[in-house]
C-alpha positions as CSV (number, residue, x, y, z in Angstrom):
1,M,28.9,-261.5,-96.7
2,N,25.6,-259.7,-95.6
3,C,22.3,-259.9,-97.4
4,L,21.5,-256.6,-98.9
5,E,17.9,-257.1,-98.4
6,C,17.7,-258.4,-94.5
7,D,21.2,-258.3,-93.2
8,A,21.7,-262.0,-92.7
9,Q,25.1,-264.1,-92.9
10,V,25.0,-265.4,-96.7
11,A,27.5,-268.2,-97.0
12,V,30.2,-267.9,-99.8
13,P,31.7,-271.2,-101.0
14,S,35.4,-271.4,-100.7
15,D,35.3,-272.7,-104.7
16,A,32.8,-269.7,-105.7
17,I,33.0,-268.3,-109.0
18,Q,32.3,-265.4,-110.9
19,G,28.4,-265.3,-112.1
20,E,27.2,-267.9,-109.1
21,I,24.1,-267.4,-107.8
22,L,23.6,-267.4,-103.7
23,T,20.5,-267.4,-102.2
24,C,20.0,-265.9,-98.4
25,R,18.7,-268.3,-96.4
26,E,16.6,-265.9,-94.1
27,C,14.5,-264.1,-96.8
28,G,14.9,-266.2,-99.8
29,T,16.2,-263.1,-102.0
30,S,18.9,-264.6,-105.0
31,F,22.1,-263.0,-105.3
32,E,24.9,-263.2,-108.1
33,L,28.5,-263.1,-107.1
34,V,30.7,-260.4,-109.0
35,R,34.4,-259.8,-108.6
36,T,35.9,-257.1,-107.1
37,G,39.0,-255.1,-108.2
38,S,40.8,-257.2,-105.4
39,E,42.2,-260.8,-106.8
40,G,39.9,-263.5,-105.2
41,L,37.2,-260.7,-103.4
42,F,33.4,-260.7,-104.6
43,A,30.6,-258.6,-103.8
44,L,27.0,-259.6,-104.1
45,Q,24.5,-257.9,-106.7
46,P,20.8,-258.7,-107.0
47,A,20.4,-261.6,-109.5
48,E,18.5,-260.9,-112.6
49,L,16.6,-264.3,-112.9
50,E,14.8,-265.2,-116.0
51,E,11.1,-266.2,-115.6
52,E,9.5,-268.8,-117.5
53,D,7.6,-267.8,-120.3
54,W,4.4,-270.0,-120.6
55,G,3.8,-269.2,-124.4
56,E,2.8,-265.5,-123.7
């Protein structure tokens, strides 16, 4: 799969699961794996990472 930000190759492990977070090695953008309608195929969507709440 290609990164949605920089178009670099993003490697998807053979044992990948729904909701797994992958990071582009080129630009550092994080993506979440989501299932497509086809069995065993995934798509990338921007990951919604929670930021730390330093007690604010």
